[in-house]
N, C-alpha and C positions, 0 to 999 in steps of 0.2 A: 818462794811464795810465802805470804804472811800466814800466821796461825789462823785456823778456822774460827777461833773465838774472836779474832780481830776483824771479822767480816763487817763491812759498812752496812748501815741501815738501808734496807731495800724499800724504795718508795711504794706507797699504796697503789694498787692497781686502778683505783678510781673509776673512770668511765670506760675502761677497756672492754667491758661486756658489750656496751653499745657500739664501740668501734669495731670489735671483732664480728659482730652480727650484721653490721651495715654493709652497703655495697662498696666495692672497691674497683679501681681501674687497674688493668694489667700494667706492671712496671715497664718502663722503657728499658731496653737492653743496656744502653749506655749508662743510665742512672743506676741500674742493678749492679753493673760492674764497678761503678764508683762507690756504691754502698759497700760492696764486698771488700774493696781495697781499704775503705775506712774502717770497717769492722775488724779486719786483720790487724791493723795498727792499734785499734782500741784493745783488742784481746791481748796483744803483746804487752801493752801498758798495764792491763789488769793483772797479767801474770807477774808483773813487777810490783804489784801491790798498790797501784794507783787508784785511789777511791773516786776521783773525778772521772777517770776513764770508765770505771765500773758504772757510775751513774749514766754516762753517755751510752754505754752498751745497753743498759736497761731501757733507756728512753727510745733507742733506735729499734729494739727488737722485742720488747715485752708484749706488744700487741699480737705478734706472730706466735710467740710461745703460749700466751694465754688462749689464743684462738684455737690452736691445735689441741690443747688440753681440754677445752670446752667441747670441741667436736667429738673427742674420744669419750669423755666422761658424761657429758650432758648435764652437768651440774656446775653452776657458776662458782659456788663457794669452794667446791672441791678443785675446780680448775685453778682458782686463785691460789690454793694451797700448793698445788703442783708447780705453778709458776714460781712461787717463792722458793720452793725446794730446788728447782732447777738453777736459780740464780745463786743460791747458797753453794750449790755444787760447782757452778762456773767460777765462783770466787776462789775455790780451793783447787780447781783443776786447770785454770786458764793457762798456767805456765806449761802444761802438757799438751796444749792444742797444737796439732800438726796441720798446717795449711795445705800440705801435699796430699792429705787424706780426704779432706772435705772442706767445703766453704764454711765460714763462720756460722751462717744461717743454717746450713745443713747439719753442722755439729750441734747447734742448739736444738734443732728439731729432733735429732736423734736422742739427745738427753731427755727431752720432753716426752717423746714417745715411750722411752723405756720407763720413765717415772709413772706415766699414766698406765702402762700395761701392768707394772708392779702394783699399782693401787687397785686396778681391776681384779687382779689375781688375789690380792690380800682381802678383798671384800667378799670373795666367794666363801660360802659357809664351810664347805669341806670338799675334798677331792672326789669322794664317792658321789656326792650330790651333783657335782659338776659332770661327772661321767654319765650318770643316769640322765641328766638333762640333755646332754648332747645326743645320747642314744635315742631318746624318746622324741626329741623335737627337731634336731638338725640332721640326723642321719650319719651313716658311716663315712660318706665321701667328705663331709665337712670335718669330721673328727680326724681323719687321717691327714688331710692337708694341713689343718691348723697345727696338729702335733708336729708335723715335719717342719713347718714354718718356724714354730716357737723354739724347737730344739736345735735346728741347724742353720737358720738364716738370721743374719743381723737385722735388727729392726729398720735400719736405714735402707736396706734393700727392699724390705716390705713396702716402705713408704714410696720408694721409686716405682715399684711394680704396681702399686695401687693406681697410679696415674695411667696405666695401660687399660684399666677397666672403663666401661661406660659409666656415666654418672648414675644411672639406675642400678647397675650392678654394685657400684661402690656404696651407694646409700643403703641398699638392701643388706649387704654384708656388714656394714657398720652397725645397723640396727640389730642384726642377729648376733654378731660376735661381741662388739663393744657394748651394745645396749642390753644384751642378754634377753632379747625378746623371742617368743616362740614364732613359728611360721604364721599362726593366726594373728598374733599381735602385729607382726611386721606388715602383713597384708592389710590389716585395718588402718595402720598408720599411713601406708602408701596408697590406699584406695585401689588395691590390685587383688585379683584372685589368688588364693593360696597356691594353686598350681603354678601361677606365674612367678610368685615369690620363690618357690622351690627351684624353678628353672633358672632364675637369675642367680641364685646363690650357687647352684651347681656349676653353671657355666662360668660365673665369675671366679670361683675357686679354682676351676681347671685352668683358666687364663692366668690367674695369679701364680699357680704352681708352675706353669710352663715358663713364665717370666723368671721366676726365682731359680729354676733349674736349668734354664737355657734350652728346654726341650720344645719340640714342635707340638702345636695343638692337634 
């Protein structure tokens, strides 16, 4: 692989904020398979230092990378920074990509998720404040599950298991965990009673924990 200092210029994100936020149609399975095969070939070329392949990879995937970062961080400028960091990482790690472990898109999503989580953690003022916040606002059930998830489960597995939640559960947990909002703030944003928000978080975390551990609900 080429030296990290030899990384090609990463194109500006441009109108990706609009694209990521806009409606999209579910991909056809045959087109998705075709894209996966193409991305595998592109990643192999990037691993050999091919700058044109790197540009193709960015063009084909940057809207997905940016979209995930935006959903997790809720800030366009920060999401753009995370996307840039992900592609710098891809340039240096492409030769280590193992197609038997994950699809190219899954690999990029994992890198993005890790970067976003690192940014979220880095922006927290102190561990003591975080623990106090969790105890006062989110409760012990939330604290125990999240600690177990963060310490023993790969982020890729978390992303997979999040898909087993209902949309309401996923949105509520995202606001509470990634957004750092209190029960009351989440309830206000979703237009739901606080008791309902607490129930969604509790049930969603139980389902998430069951998926991650392979246990029955």
